[in-house]
C-alpha positions in Angstrom: 43.2 -84.2 105.8 41.3 -81.1 105.0 37.9 -80.6 106.6 34.7 -80.3 104.5 33.3 -76.9 103.6 30.7 -75.7 106.0 32.6 -77.1 109.0 31.8 -74.1 111.2 28.7 -73.6 113.3 25.7 -72.8 111.2 22.8 -70.5 112.1 20.0 -72.3 113.8 17.4 -73.3 111.1 13.9 -72.1 111.5 11.6 -74.4 113.6 8.8 -75.7 111.5 6.9 -77.7 114.1 6.9 -77.9 117.9 5.0 -80.7 119.8 2.2 -79.5 122.1 2.6 -80.5 125.7 -0.3 -82.9 125.4 1.3 -84.6 122.4 4.5 -85.1 124.4 2.7 -86.5 127.4 0.7 -89.1 125.4 3.7 -90.2 123.3 5.1 -93.7 123.6 8.4 -92.1 124.7 6.8 -90.3 127.6 5.0 -93.5 128.7 8.3 -95.4 128.5 10.0 -92.7 130.6 7.3 -92.9 133.2 7.7 -96.7 133.3 11.4 -96.3 133.8 10.8 -94.1 136.8 8.4 -96.6 138.3 10.1 -99.9 137.5 13.8 -98.9 137.5 13.9 -95.8 139.7 15.3 -93.8 136.8 14.2 -90.1 136.6 15.3 -89.1 133.1 14.3 -86.0 131.1 13.1 -86.0 127.5 15.0 -86.3 125.2 18.7 -85.7 125.7 19.1 -87.2 129.1 17.2 -90.3 128.1 19.4 -90.7 125.0 22.6 -90.3 127.0 21.5 -93.0 129.4 20.6 -95.3 126.5 24.1 -95.1 125.0 25.9 -95.2 128.3 24.1 -98.1 130.0 23.5 -100.3 127.0 22.8 -103.3 129.1 20.2 -101.4 131.1 18.6 -99.8 128.1 18.2 -102.8 125.8 17.4 -105.0 128.8 14.6 -102.7 129.8 13.0 -103.0 126.3 12.7 -106.7 126.7 10.5 -106.1 129.7 8.7 -102.9 128.5 7.3 -104.2 125.3 7.4 -107.1 126.5 9.3 -109.7 124.5 7.7 -113.2 124.2 10.3 -115.9 124.6 12.8 -117.1 127.1 15.7 -115.1 128.5 18.1 -117.5 130.2 20.5 -114.8 131.4 19.7 -111.4 133.0 22.5 -109.9 131.0 21.5 -108.1 127.8 25.0 -107.2 126.6 27.4 -110.1 127.2 30.3 -108.7 125.2 30.3 -105.0 124.0 33.4 -105.4 121.7 32.9 -104.6 118.0 32.7 -106.6 115.8 31.5 -109.8 117.5 29.2 -108.1 120.1 27.2 -110.7 122.0 23.6 -109.8 122.9 21.2 -111.7 125.2 23.1 -115.0 125.6 20.8 -118.0 125.9 17.6 -116.1 124.8 15.1 -117.8 122.5 12.4 -115.9 120.5 10.8 -115.5 117.1 10.4 -112.3 115.0 7.3 -113.8 113.3 5.6 -114.5 116.6 5.7 -110.8 117.5 4.7 -109.6 114.1 1.6 -111.8 114.0 0.3 -111.7 117.6 0.3 -108.0 118.5 -2.6 -106.9 116.3 -6.3 -107.5 117.2 -7.8 -110.3 115.0 -10.4 -108.2 113.3 -8.2 -105.2 112.6 -6.5 -104.7 109.2 -3.0 -106.0 109.1 -2.2 -105.2 105.4 -3.9 -102.9 102.9 -2.4 -103.3 99.4 -2.8 -101.0 96.5 -1.2 -100.4 93.1 -1.5 -99.2 89.6 -4.9 -99.4 88.1 -6.6 -101.4 90.8 -8.4 -101.0 94.1 -7.2 -101.9 97.6 -7.0 -105.4 99.0 -7.2 -105.9 102.8 -6.1 -108.7 105.1 -7.1 -108.6 108.7 -4.7 -110.0 111.3 -6.8 -113.1 111.5 -6.6 -113.6 107.8 -2.8 -112.9 107.8 -2.3 -115.5 110.5 -4.2 -118.1 108.6 -2.3 -117.4 105.4 1.1 -117.5 107.2 0.1 -120.8 108.8 -0.9 -122.3 105.4 2.3 -121.0 103.7 4.5 -122.3 106.5 2.8 -125.7 106.1 3.4 -125.6 102.3 7.1 -124.7 102.9 7.5 -127.6 105.3 6.0 -129.9 102.6 8.8 -128.6 100.3 11.4 -129.6 102.9 12.2 -126.2 104.3 13.5 -126.4 107.9 15.4 -124.0 110.2 18.4 -122.6 108.6 17.3 -123.2 105.0 17.0 -120.2 102.7 13.9 -119.0 101.0 14.4 -116.4 98.3 11.8 -114.2 96.7 11.7 -112.3 93.4 8.5 -110.6 94.1 6.7 -107.2 93.9 5.4 -105.4 97.0 2.3 -107.5 97.5 0.7 -109.2 100.5 2.0 -112.6 99.4 5.6 -111.4 99.9 4.8 -110.4 103.5 3.0 -113.8 104.1 6.0 -115.7 102.7 8.5 -113.7 104.8 6.6 -114.4 108.0 6.1 -118.0 107.1 9.8 -118.4 106.5 10.7 -116.7 109.8 8.2 -118.8 111.7 10.1 -121.9 110.6 13.5 -120.5 111.6 14.4 -120.5 107.9 16.2 -117.5 106.3 14.5 -115.0 104.0 16.0 -112.9 101.2 14.2 -110.9 98.5 14.7 -108.9 95.3 12.3 -106.8 93.3 11.2 -108.3 89.8 12.9 -105.3 88.0 16.3 -106.6 89.2 18.2 -108.0 86.2 19.1 -111.7 85.9 22.8 -111.2 86.7 21.9 -109.0 89.6 19.5 -111.6 91.1 21.9 -114.5 90.6 24.8 -112.4 92.1 22.7 -112.1 95.2 20.8 -115.4 95.6 23.5 -117.8 94.4 25.6 -116.7 97.4 23.0 -118.1 99.8 21.9 -121.1 97.8 18.1 -121.0 98.4 16.1 -124.2 98.7 12.8 -122.5 97.5 12.3 -119.5 95.1 9.1 -117.5 95.1 8.6 -115.5 91.9 6.4 -113.8 89.4 6.6 -114.0 85.6 5.8 -110.3 85.1 5.0 -107.1 86.8 3.5 -103.7 86.1 5.2 -100.3 86.4 4.4 -96.9 84.9 1.4 -98.2 83.1 3.3 -100.9 81.3 3.4 -104.7 81.7 6.8 -106.4 81.8 7.3 -110.0 80.8 9.9 -111.7 83.0 9.3 -115.4 82.2 12.5 -115.9 80.3 14.5 -114.0 82.9 12.9 -116.3 85.5 14.1 -119.4 83.7 17.6 -118.0 83.6 17.6 -117.2 87.3 16.4 -120.7 88.2 19.2 -122.2 86.1 21.7 -120.0 87.9 20.7 -121.1 91.4 22.5 -124.3 92.5 20.6 -126.4 95.0 17.2 -125.0 94.1 14.5 -127.6 94.9 11.2 -125.7 94.1 9.8 -122.6 92.6 6.5 -121.1 93.7 4.8 -118.9 91.1 2.5 -116.1 92.1 -0.4 -115.4 89.8 -0.9 -112.2 87.8 -1.8 -109.1 89.9 -5.4 -109.2 91.1 -7.5 -107.0 88.9 -5.1 -107.2 85.9 -7.3 -109.1 83.5 -4.7 -109.2 80.8 -2.2 -110.8 83.2 1.5 -109.9 83.3 2.4 -110.8 79.8 4.3 -113.9 80.8 4.8 -116.9 78.6 2.9 -119.3 80.8 4.0 -122.3 82.7 5.7 -123.8 79.7 8.2 -120.9 79.6 9.4 -121.5 83.1 12.4 -123.8 82.9 15.0 -124.7 85.5 15.7 -127.1 88.2 13.3 -128.5 90.8 9.6 -128.6 91.1 7.2 -125.8 90.0 4.0 -125.0 91.8 1.5 -122.2 92.1 1.0 -120.0 95.2 -2.5 -121.5 95.5 -1.0 -125.0 95.8 1.5 -123.8 98.4 -1.2 -122.4 100.7 -3.9 -125.0 99.8 -3.9 -126.8 103.1 -4.4 -125.0 106.4 -1.6 -125.3 108.8 -1.2 -124.5 112.5 0.3 -121.2 113.4 3.4 -122.2 115.4 6.8 -120.6 115.8 10.2 -122.0 116.0 11.9 -119.9 118.8 15.5 -119.5 117.9 18.7 -117.9 119.4 18.9 -114.1 119.5 21.4 -114.0 116.7 19.8 -116.7 114.5 19.7 -115.5 110.9 16.3 -113.8 110.1 17.1 -112.5 106.6 19.9 -111.6 104.2 20.0 -108.1 102.7 22.5 -106.9 100.2 24.7 -103.9 99.6 23.9 -102.1 96.4 26.3 -104.2 94.3 27.7 -101.2 92.3 31.2 -102.6 92.8 31.8 -106.4 92.8 29.4 -108.9 94.3 26.8 -107.4 96.6 27.7 -108.1 100.3 25.2 -110.6 101.8 24.4 -108.9 105.1 22.9 -111.3 107.7 20.6 -109.9 110.5 19.4 -111.8 113.5 15.9 -112.3 114.8 16.5 -110.6 118.2 18.5 -107.6 116.9 15.9 -106.7 114.3 13.0 -107.3 116.6 14.3 -105.0 119.4 15.6 -102.3 117.0 12.4 -102.1 114.9 10.2 -102.2 118.0 12.3 -99.4 119.5 12.3 -97.2 116.3 8.7 -97.7 115.2 7.3 -97.3 118.7 9.4 -94.5 120.1 10.7 -92.6 117.1 7.7 -92.9 114.7 5.3 -93.1 117.8 3.3 -95.9 116.2 0.5 -97.9 117.9 -2.4 -100.2 117.0 -4.5 -97.3 115.6 -1.8 -96.3 113.1 -1.5 -97.0 109.4 2.1 -97.1 108.2 3.2 -96.6 104.6 6.6 -96.3 103.0 7.1 -96.3 99.3 9.6 -99.1 98.6 10.2 -102.3 96.7 11.1 -105.7 98.1 14.7 -105.0 97.1 15.3 -102.2 99.5 15.7 -102.5 103.3 12.8 -100.1 103.8 10.5 -102.9 102.8 11.8 -105.0 105.7 11.4 -101.9 108.0 7.9 -101.3 106.7 6.8 -104.9 107.5 8.1 -104.2 111.0 5.0 -102.0 111.5 3.2 -105.3 112.3 5.4 -105.5 115.4 3.6 -102.5 116.8 0.2 -103.9 115.9 -0.3 -101.2 113.2 -1.7 -101.6 109.7 0.9 -101.8 107.0 0.1 -100.2 103.7 1.7 -101.6 100.5 2.0 -100.0 97.1 3.0 -102.0 94.0 4.0 -99.9 91.0 5.2 -96.5 90.1 4.8 -93.6 92.6 4.2 -91.3 89.7 1.6 -93.1 87.6 -0.6 -91.8 86.2 0.8 -88.7 87.9 2.6 -87.6 91.1 -0.7 -87.5 93.1 -1.0 -91.3 93.0 0.5 -91.9 96.5 -1.2 -89.0 98.1 -4.5 -90.2 96.8 -3.6 -93.7 98.2 -3.0 -91.9 101.5 -6.4 -90.3 101.4 -8.2 -93.5 100.5 -6.5 -95.7 103.1 -6.7 -93.1 106.0 -2.9 -93.3 106.3 -1.4 -91.9 109.5 2.4 -92.1 108.6 3.6 -91.4 105.0 7.1 -92.6 104.3 8.9 -91.7 101.1 12.3 -90.5 99.7 13.9 -87.1 99.3 13.9 -87.7 95.5 10.1 -88.1 95.5 9.6 -85.0 97.5 11.8 -83.1 95.1 9.8 -84.3 92.2 6.5 -83.2 93.8 8.1 -79.8 94.5 9.1 -79.4 90.9 5.7 -80.5 89.6 4.0 -77.8 91.7 1.4 -80.1 93.3 -0.4 -79.2 96.5 -1.5 -82.6 98.1 -2.9 -81.1 101.2 -5.0 -78.5 99.3 -6.9 -81.0 97.2 -7.0 -84.2 99.3 -8.0 -85.0 102.9 -4.7 -85.8 104.5 -5.8 -84.7 108.0 -5.2 -88.2 109.5 -1.4 -88.0 108.8 0.5 -87.8 112.1 3.9 -87.9 110.5 5.9 -87.8 107.2 9.1 -89.7 106.8 11.9 -89.3 104.3 15.0 -91.3 103.7 17.3 -92.6 100.8 19.2 -89.3 100.6 19.3 -86.1 102.7 16.1 -84.0 102.6 16.8 -80.4 101.9 15.5 -77.5 104.0 13.3 -76.6 101.0 11.9 -80.2 101.1 11.0 -79.9 104.7 9.2 -76.6 104.1 7.3 -77.9 101.1 6.0 -80.9 103.1 5.1 -78.6 106.0 3.3 -76.1 103.7 1.9 -78.2 100.9 1.0 -81.4 102.7 0.1 -80.2 106.2 1.6 -78.4 109.2 -0.1 -80.9 111.5 2.3 -83.7 110.3 5.9 -83.3 111.5 8.6 -84.1 109.0 10.9 -86.9 110.1 14.0 -87.2 108.0 16.1 -90.3 108.8 19.4 -91.9 107.8 20.9 -95.3 108.4 21.4 -98.1 106.0 21.0 -101.6 104.8 23.9 -102.6 107.0 21.8 -102.1 110.1 18.3 -102.2 108.6 17.3 -99.1 110.5 18.1 -95.5 110.9 20.4 -94.4 113.7 19.5 -90.7 113.2 15.9 -89.9 112.7 12.6 -88.6 114.0 11.5 -87.8 117.5 7.9 -87.0 118.4 8.9 -84.9 121.5 11.4 -82.6 119.8 10.9 -79.6 117.5 11.5 -80.0 113.8 14.0 -77.7 112.1 14.2 -77.3 108.4 17.1 -79.2 106.9 18.0 -81.1 110.0 17.4 -84.6 111.3 15.9 -84.3 114.8 18.1 -86.6 116.9 20.4 -89.6 117.3 18.1 -92.5 118.0 18.0 -94.2 121.4 20.8 -96.7 121.9 22.7 -95.4 118.9 26.0 -93.7 119.9 26.5 -91.8 116.7 29.4 -89.4 116.7 31.2 -87.2 114.1 35.0 -88.0 113.9 37.6 -85.6 112.5 40.6 -86.9 110.6 42.3 -87.9 113.8 39.4 -89.9 115.1 38.3 -87.3 117.7 34.6 -86.5 118.2 33.5 -83.0 117.1 30.4 -80.9 117.4 29.1 -78.3 114.9 31.8 -79.6 112.5 31.4 -82.0 109.5 33.1 -85.3 110.2 32.9 -89.0 109.5 29.7 -90.6 110.8 30.7 -93.4 113.2 29.1 -95.5 115.9 31.3 -96.0 118.9 29.0 -98.4 120.7 27.2 -101.5 119.2 23.6 -101.7 118.0 21.7 -105.1 118.2 20.8 -104.8 114.6 24.4 -104.6 113.3 25.1 -107.7 111.1 25.6 -111.0 112.8 27.9 -111.5 109.8 28.2 -111.7 106.0 27.0 -115.0 104.4 30.1 -116.9 103.3 32.5 -114.9 105.5 33.3 -117.5 108.2 36.3 -115.6 109.7 34.6 -112.2 109.5 37.4 -110.6 107.5 35.0 -109.0 104.9 32.8 -107.6 107.7 35.8 -106.1 109.5 37.2 -104.6 106.4 33.8 -103.1 105.5 33.1 -101.3 108.7 36.1 -101.4 111.1 39.1 -100.9 108.9 39.7 -97.3 109.7 39.3 -97.1 113.4 39.4 -100.5 115.1 36.4 -101.2 117.3 34.6 -98.2 115.8 31.9 -98.6 113.1 32.7 -96.2 110.2 29.5 -95.8 108.1 30.8 -93.8 105.2 28.7 -90.6 105.5 29.6 -87.0 106.4 27.6 -85.7 109.3 27.4 -82.5 111.4 26.0 -82.9 114.9 24.5 -79.8 116.3 24.8 -78.6 119.9 21.1 -79.4 120.4 21.6 -83.0 119.2 20.3 -82.7 115.7 22.2 -84.1 112.6 22.8 -82.8 109.1 24.0 -85.5 106.6 26.1 -84.1 103.8 26.4 -87.2 101.6 28.7 -90.1 101.2 32.3 -89.5 102.4 33.7 -91.6 99.5 32.1 -89.3 96.9 33.3 -86.1 98.6 34.0 -83.1 96.3 37.6 -82.1 97.1 38.6 -78.9 95.3 41.8 -77.3 96.4 41.6 -78.8 99.9 38.0 -77.7 100.4 35.8 -80.7 100.9 32.1 -80.8 100.4 29.4 -83.4 100.5 27.4 -84.0 97.4 24.1 -83.5 99.2 25.0 -79.8 99.6 25.7 -79.5 95.9 22.4 -81.1 94.9 20.5 -78.9 97.2 21.8 -75.8 95.4 21.7 -77.1 91.8 18.3 -78.7 92.1 16.9 -75.7 93.9 16.7 -74.0 90.4 13.3 -74.5 88.8 15.0 -75.3 85.5 16.8 -78.4 86.8 14.9 -81.6 87.5 17.9 -83.8 88.6 21.7 -83.7 88.6 24.9 -85.7 89.2 28.2 -84.3 90.2 31.5 -86.2 89.9 34.9 -85.0 91.2 37.7 -86.8 89.4 40.3 -85.6 91.9 42.9 -88.3 92.7 41.5 -90.6 90.0 43.8 -89.6 87.2 46.2 -87.0 85.9 43.5 -84.5 84.9 41.3 -83.2 87.7 37.8 -82.1 86.8 34.5 -81.4 88.4 31.7 -82.5 86.1 28.1 -81.6 86.5 25.4 -83.5 84.6 21.9 -82.0 84.7 18.5 -83.1 83.6 16.7 -80.0 82.5 13.0 -79.6 83.6 10.4 -80.3 80.9 10.6 -77.7 78.2 13.9 -76.3 79.4 17.1 -76.2 77.2 20.5 -76.1 78.8 21.9 -73.0 77.1 24.8 -70.7 78.0 22.6 -68.3 80.1 21.4 -71.3 82.2 25.0 -72.6 82.6 25.9 -69.1 83.7 23.1 -69.1 86.3 24.2 -72.5 87.6 27.8 -71.4 87.9 26.8 -68.2 89.7 24.5 -69.9 92.2 27.2 -72.5 93.0 29.8 -69.8 93.4 27.6 -67.8 95.7 26.0 -70.5 97.8 28.8 -73.1 97.9 32.3 -71.9 97.0 34.2 -70.5 94.0 36.3 -73.6 94.0 33.3 -75.8 93.4 32.2 -74.2 90.1 32.1 -77.1 87.6 34.6 -77.4 84.8 31.8 -78.4 82.6 28.0 -78.6 82.8 26.3 -81.2 80.5 22.7 -82.0 79.8 21.5 -85.6 80.0 18.2 -87.3 79.8 18.4 -89.0 83.1 20.8 -89.5 86.0 22.2 -93.1 86.4 20.9 -94.7 89.6 20.8 -98.0 91.4 17.5 -99.9 91.6 17.1 -98.4 95.1 17.4 -94.9 93.7 21.0 -94.0 94.7 23.0 -91.8 92.3 26.1 -93.5 90.8 28.7 -91.0 91.8 31.5 -93.4 92.9 31.1 -95.9 90.0 31.2 -93.0 87.4 34.3 -91.6 89.1 36.0 -95.0 89.0 35.1 -95.6 85.3 36.5 -92.2 84.4 39.7 -93.2 86.2 40.1 -96.2 83.9 38.4 -99.0 85.8 36.5 -101.3 83.3 32.8 -100.7 83.4 32.0 -104.3 84.4 34.4 -104.0 87.4 33.2 -100.6 88.5 29.5 -101.5 88.5 27.1 -104.4 88.1 24.7 -103.7 85.3 22.0 -105.7 87.0 22.1 -103.3 90.0 21.2 -100.3 87.8 17.8 -98.9 87.2 18.8 -97.3 83.9 22.0 -98.7 82.4 21.6 -96.5 79.3 22.0 -93.4 81.4 25.3 -94.6 82.8 26.6 -95.3 79.3 25.5 -91.8 78.2 27.2 -90.0 81.1 30.4 -91.9 80.6 30.5 -91.3 76.9 29.9 -87.6 77.4 32.6 -87.4 80.0 35.1 -89.2 77.9 34.5 -87.9 74.4 31.7 -85.5 74.3 31.3 -82.0 75.6 32.6 -82.9 79.0 
């Protein structure tokens, strides 16, 4: 197997930010390190030596977190890691705990727990005391509907406080949560929820996005009809402040099985705030793979694994505490929503945004940051790219001085993106790019408050995550692009897939290449200083004459041109008799893709990537096909062009813009491409 282009050692990128000694000393990581010295007799340096201990002595590291935070619950066995084999790792045998208990009891009663904003309306605040009261009432309402430990509660909801309340109420009962955003199509929702057979569905009949209202009442009726075993549906009202409502057809339009009630009825009676402490691996929620091919995989995470991993990541890598206000732009259909809710575990204030990040313009989220006194701004590389293209200067026109960090995920953040955030938002806020996935509901490479930030590079492998780059023979390599693998277990790895009793689907998904080693499906280069550069998905690699390249490198160069707003590249190598490299571009506003621009694109690709990666054709499109979570559809397009029927290559309900996919495929098959 040939190695990817760019395999050799690269020049060290320019440092953008270096923590001051005082910042290092007051960080949560430094406090933890001092605690280890006092309580465990471990004198470990920051950061490399601490990381190496955390991935060598997994029992000692994860066991220490139980004591340091500390975890409320019972720990019947002193052993943290009972069986290290993957898959089937056994963590904390005999332990009993509750995720919801930790999320609700860490913050001071009078401090804000949630601040929610959105399109065309002001902010709504819930203190920790108010959140606890609402969770108690919602849990009592779910109990009246017959929900008990192990039952599933599904939500088709926007990113609003009621969704957080319902998640925590569900978890407090030992029931299992699962959610999709209301823009998910009927088939996509049924494909997900029908697999887990929820007892209760929480839903809205409409939502707002981009200044428009979308009626979903008929879709809701179809979803209810497609969920066997559904006993009740709880309807949320129109968004507060939206006097015209959401355009739904009213209660009469809501058909389907079981009882229907309003949210107000669910929470009408106060209930005691009590927590069902469950086993460490008891299911907390079910997340789903993107569903671009076949049924989405229903990924089950446990209470204990998520609790420890999110406490670790939010406290040590984002350096959050009770004075922080955490934001990440997300919907309830992306794992980052679950990660965002985890900010409550640190006693922080969680900031929610419902609606478009670009309405009425691309300053909307930055103004939200100013109004809410945000301390951590989380977003995606695509949003950063859009802000760059629009030429906005958030730090120059808004007060963002309270920001202590900026996070980016979803796709690799380019070096130019790092520099734009540093220069146009604020040099005081270090940029923390991170990468992981729905599969583990976290990032295993990410930010570190005690390390320098280098443009284009993720700072570190996170504590407890034994991330390595494997060559084609399964050997670890440094300063060379390889397959991203984990060679030791993480507590937040799935406890299983729903409906996969023998674990065969899980083994095939992650452990089919190297037994006992988690293959994640990304290209990564690990630098000698411990940083990481993600080059894109290994299953969408651009292989031209034996020279392999990640798509992230390609997009960095193509979208670096001011004339290009977005792009999609597909390599049809190995997928048919004719091998082609196709580049679809979305020209910037007012720009026409003419032959001179095509020539500039070919030249920059030849000069900055390789002559072998000059596209066979460059075609203009109105938009790039993406999933609902924003991922580009490289692999499904490749499969369709190889002759796989569209309905087998991709689930339309998982797409944000199905028309864009049809346009790309038509162009590739019979148009200019």
